[in-house]
MIDOSE-1310 file (N, C-alpha, C; in nm, 2 decimals, decimal comma, always signed):
residues 117
gdsp	-1,67/-0,44/+1,74/-1,80/-0,40/+1,75/-1,90/-0,49/+1,67; -2,02/-0,44/+1,67/-2,12/-0,51/+1,60/-2,14/-0,46/+1,45; -2,06/-0,37/+1,41/-2,07/-0,31/+1,28/-2,03/-0,42/+1,17; -2,10/-0,42/+1,06/-2,07/-0,52/+0,96/-1,94/-0,48/+0,88
afpf	-1,89/-0,36/+0,89/-1,77/-0,31/+0,82/-1,71/-0,20/+0,90; -1,58/-0,18/+0,86/-1,51/-0,07/+0,93/-1,41/-0,01/+0,82; -1,39/+0,13/+0,83/-1,29/+0,19/+0,74/-1,15/+0,18/+0,80; -1,06/+0,17/+0,71/-0,92/+0,16/+0,75/-0,83/+0,22/+0,64
qlpc	-0,73/+0,29/+0,68/-0,64/+0,37/+0,59/-0,55/+0,28/+0,51; -0,51/+0,16/+0,56/-0,42/+0,08/+0,49/-0,49/-0,01/+0,38; -0,45/+0,01/+0,25/-0,52/-0,06/+0,15/-0,47/-0,21/+0,14; -0,56/-0,29/+0,09/-0,53/-0,43/+0,08/-0,50/-0,46/-0,07
swga	-0,40/-0,54/-0,10/-0,37/-0,57/-0,24/-0,41/-0,71/-0,27; -0,46/-0,79/-0,17/-0,51/-0,92/-0,20/-0,66/-0,93/-0,18; -0,73/-0,95/-0,29/-0,87/-0,97/-0,29/-0,95/-0,84/-0,27; -0,89/-0,73/-0,30/-0,96/-0,60/-0,29/-1,04/-0,57/-0,42
lyfr	-1,14/-0,49/-0,40/-1,22/-0,44/-0,51/-1,20/-0,29/-0,53; -1,15/-0,25/-0,65/-1,12/-0,11/-0,68/-1,22/-0,07/-0,79; -1,30/+0,03/-0,77/-1,39/+0,08/-0,87/-1,31/+0,15/-0,99; -1,36/+0,14/-1,11/-1,29/+0,18/-1,23/-1,25/+0,33/-1,22
gywr	-1,33/+0,42/-1,18/-1,29/+0,56/-1,18/-1,18/+0,59/-1,08; -1,19/+0,52/-0,96/-1,09/+0,54/-0,86/-0,96/+0,48/-0,91; -0,96/+0,36/-0,97/-0,84/+0,29/-1,02/-0,77/+0,38/-1,13; -0,85/+0,43/-1,22/-0,80/+0,51/-1,32/-0,73/+0,64/-1,27
afme	-0,79/+0,70/-1,17/-0,73/+0,82/-1,11/-0,60/+0,78/-1,04; -0,60/+0,67/-0,97/-0,48/+0,62/-0,91/-0,37/+0,59/-1,01; -0,41/+0,53/-1,12/-0,31/+0,49/-1,22/-0,24/+0,62/-1,28; -0,32/+0,73/-1,30/-0,27/+0,85/-1,35/-0,17/+0,91/-1,24
fnrl	-0,21/+0,91/-1,12/-0,12/+0,95/-1,01/+0,01/+0,86/-1,01; -0,01/+0,73/-1,02/+0,11/+0,64/-1,02/+0,20/+0,67/-1,14; +0,15/+0,70/-1,25/+0,23/+0,73/-1,37/+0,32/+0,85/-1,34; +0,27/+0,95/-1,27/+0,35/+1,06/-1,24/+0,44/+1,04/-1,12
raap	+0,39/+0,97/-1,02/+0,47/+0,94/-0,89/+0,58/+0,85/-0,91; +0,57/+0,75/-1,01/+0,67/+0,65/-1,03/+0,76/+0,69/-1,15; +0,78/+0,82/-1,16/+0,87/+0,88/-1,27/+0,95/+0,99/-1,21; +1,06/+1,02/-1,28/+1,14/+1,14/-1,23/+1,06/+1,27/-1,23
pfys	+1,08/+1,36/-1,14/+1,18/+1,37/-1,04/+1,14/+1,30/-0,91; +1,03/+1,23/-0,90/+0,98/+1,17/-0,77/+1,03/+1,03/-0,75; +1,09/+0,97/-0,85/+1,13/+0,83/-0,84/+1,25/+0,81/-0,93; +1,34/+0,73/-0,88/+1,46/+0,69/-0,95/+1,50/+0,54/-0,92
eale	+1,49/+0,46/-1,03/+1,52/+0,32/-1,01/+1,66/+0,30/-0,97; +1,75/+0,38/-1,02/+1,89/+0,37/-0,98/+1,91/+0,40/-0,83; +1,85/+0,50/-0,78/+1,86/+0,53/-0,64/+1,80/+0,43/-0,55; +1,68/+0,37/-0,60/+1,62/+0,27/-0,52/+1,70/+0,14/-0,51
amqr	+1,78/+0,12/-0,62/+1,87/+0,00/-0,62/+1,98/+0,01/-0,51; +2,01/+0,14/-0,47/+2,12/+0,16/-0,38/+2,06/+0,18/-0,23; +1,94/+0,14/-0,21/+1,88/+0,16/-0,08/+1,96/+0,08/+0,03; +1,98/+0,15/+0,14/+2,05/+0,08/+0,25/+1,96/+0,04/+0,36
gdre	+2,01/-0,05/+0,44/+1,93/-0,10/+0,56/+1,85/-0,23/+0,53; +1,80/-0,28/+0,63/+1,72/-0,41/+0,62/+1,60/-0,40/+0,71; +1,49/-0,45/+0,66/+1,36/-0,46/+0,73/+1,32/-0,32/+0,79; +1,30/-0,31/+0,92/+1,25/-0,19/+0,98/+1,36/-0,08/+0,97
rrev	+1,48/-0,11/+0,94/+1,59/-0,01/+0,93/+1,62/+0,03/+0,79; +1,54/-0,01/+0,70/+1,56/+0,04/+0,56/+1,54/+0,19/+0,55; +1,62/+0,25/+0,47/+1,61/+0,40/+0,45/+1,49/+0,43/+0,36; +1,43/+0,55/+0,38/+1,32/+0,60/+0,31/+1,36/+0,62/+0,16
lgdp	+1,28/+0,57/+0,07/+1,31/+0,59/-0,07/+1,25/+0,72/-0,13; +1,32/+0,77/-0,22/+1,27/+0,90/-0,29/+1,29/+1,02/-0,20; +1,22/+1,12/-0,23/+1,23/+1,25/-0,16/+1,17/+1,23/-0,02; +1,25/+1,25/+0,09/+1,19/+1,23/+0,22/+1,07/+1,32/+0,25
vlai	+1,06/+1,44/+0,18/+0,94/+1,53/+0,19/+0,81/+1,45/+0,15; +0,82/+1,36/+0,06/+0,70/+1,29/+0,02/+0,67/+1,17/+0,10; +0,76/+1,13/+0,19/+0,74/+1,01/+0,28/+0,63/+1,04/+0,38; +0,55/+0,93/+0,40/+0,44/+0,94/+0,50/+0,50/+0,92/+0,64
pgsr	+0,48/+1,01/+0,73/+0,55/+1,00/+0,86/+0,51/+0,87/+0,93; +0,62/+0,80/+0,98/+0,60/+0,67/+1,05/+0,55/+0,55/+0,97; +0,55/+0,57/+0,84/+0,50/+0,46/+0,75/+0,62/+0,38/+0,69; +0,62/+0,25/+0,71/+0,72/+0,17/+0,65/+0,70/+0,16/+0,50
astw	+0,58/+0,19/+0,45/+0,56/+0,18/+0,30/+0,66/+0,26/+0,22; +0,70/+0,37/+0,28/+0,80/+0,46/+0,22/+0,93/+0,40/+0,20; +0,95/+0,28/+0,25/+1,08/+0,21/+0,24/+1,07/+0,08/+0,14; +0,95/+0,06/+0,09/+0,93/-0,06/+0,01/+0,98/-0,04/-0,13
prsw	+1,09/-0,11/-0,18/+1,13/-0,10/-0,32/+1,04/-0,18/-0,40; +1,02/-0,14/-0,53/+0,95/-0,22/-0,63/+0,80/-0,25/-0,59; +0,74/-0,15/-0,52/+0,60/-0,18/-0,47/+0,50/-0,08/-0,53; +0,41/-0,13/-0,60/+0,30/-0,04/-0,65/+0,21/+0,00/-0,54
krfl	+0,20/-0,08/-0,44/+0,11/-0,05/-0,32/+0,17/+0,07/-0,24; +0,30/+0,08/-0,24/+0,36/+0,20/-0,18/+0,30/+0,33/-0,23; +0,28/+0,33/-0,36/+0,22/+0,45/-0,43/+0,07/+0,46/-0,40; +0,01/+0,35/-0,39/-0,14/+0,35/-0,36/-0,15/+0,41/-0,22
idym	-0,07/+0,37/-0,13/-0,07/+0,43/+0,01/-0,05/+0,58/+0,01; +0,05/+0,62/-0,07/+0,07/+0,77/-0,09/-0,05/+0,84/-0,14; -0,11/+0,78/-0,24/-0,23/+0,84/-0,30/-0,35/+0,85/-0,20; -0,37/+0,74/-0,13/-0,48/+0,74/-0,03/-0,46/+0,83/+0,08
ygrg	-0,33/+0,83/+0,13/-0,30/+0,92/+0,24/-0,32/+1,07/+0,20; -0,27/+1,10/+0,09/-0,28/+1,24/+0,04/-0,42/+1,29/+0,02; -0,51/+1,20/-0,01/-0,65/+1,23/-0,03/-0,74/+1,21/+0,09; -0,68/+1,14/+0,19/-0,76/+1,11/+0,31/-0,86/+1,00/+0,29
dvml	-0,83/+0,91/+0,19/-0,91/+0,80/+0,16/-0,90/+0,68/+0,25; -1,00/+0,60/+0,26/-1,00/+0,47/+0,34/-1,05/+0,36/+0,25; -1,03/+0,24/+0,29/-1,09/+0,12/+0,24/-1,19/+0,07/+0,34; -1,30/+0,01/+0,29/-1,40/-0,05/+0,37/-1,37/-0,20/+0,38
ypsa	-1,35/-0,25/+0,50/-1,32/-0,39/+0,53/-1,44/-0,45/+0,60; -1,47/-0,58/+0,57/-1,58/-0,65/+0,64/-1,53/-0,69/+0,78; -1,62/-0,68/+0,88/-1,59/-0,72/+1,01/-1,61/-0,87/+1,03; -1,53/-0,94/+1,09/-1,54/-1,08/+1,12/-1,61/-1,10/+1,26
prnr	-1,70/-1,19/+1,27/-1,75/-1,22/+1,40/-1,64/-1,27/+1,50; -1,64/-1,22/+1,62/-1,53/-1,24/+1,71/-1,51/-1,39/+1,73; -1,61/-1,47/+1,74/-1,59/-1,61/+1,76/-1,54/-1,69/+1,64; -1,53/-1,63/+1,52/-1,49/-1,70/+1,41/-1,37/-1,64/+1,34
issl	-1,31/-1,55/+1,41/-1,20/-1,47/+1,35/-1,08/-1,56/+1,31; -1,05/-1,66/+1,38/-0,93/-1,74/+1,34/-0,95/-1,84/+1,22; -1,08/-1,86/+1,18/-1,10/-1,95/+1,07/-1,17/-1,88/+0,95; -1,18/-1,75/+0,96/-1,25/-1,68/+0,85/-1,15/-1,61/+0,76
sfst	-1,17/-1,63/+0,63/-1,09/-1,56/+0,53/-1,17/-1,51/+0,42; -1,14/-1,39/+0,37/-1,21/-1,33/+0,26/-1,13/-1,34/+0,13; -1,00/-1,37/+0,14/-0,91/-1,38/+0,02/-0,80/-1,47/+0,06; -0,72/-1,50/-0,05/-0,60/-1,59/-0,02/-0,49/-1,54/-0,11
tyme	-0,37/-1,59/-0,09/-0,26/-1,56/-0,18/-0,19/-1,69/-0,21; -0,13/-1,69/-0,33/-0,05/-1,81/-0,37/+0,09/-1,78/-0,36; +0,13/-1,66/-0,30/+0,27/-1,62/-0,29/+0,35/-1,64/-0,42; +0,30/-1,58/-0,52/+0,37/-1,58/-0,65/+0,51/-1,52/-0,64
kgdh	+0,59/-1,56/-0,73/+0,73/-1,50/-0,73/+0,72/-1,35/-0,73; +0,81/-1,29/-0,65/+0,82/-1,15/-0,64/+0,87/-1,11/-0,50; +0,86/-0,98/-0,48/+0,90/-0,92/-0,35/+0,78/-0,91/-0,26; +0,79/-0,96/-0,14/+0,68/-0,95/-0,04/+0,75/-0,91/+0,09
s	+0,73/-0,79/+0,13/+0,79/-0,74/+0,25/+0,69/-0,69/+0,35
């Protein structure tokens, strides 16, 4: 459309702006969510499956229906998605003009060492 921005439920971890109060609230949630009884590093290390067939990590009751994020090991973004989903939050993304979409970028990644799935 012609709107300069659009809301979207999937958060971006590259080039995103998180306001202090929101980030602090998420970090408190993350502190609890990434600890027992909701999280087990030992159980995550035993995850079975590959790519889209990976098993859900943690308590299946906490998994977001139809979301692959619930299968991402070692991912802080997985917990941000949990947080946003539970609160009904969205991120605001800029709209790109249709005629420039293939050459327009608002951020970049250097693909630092780590897990990218």
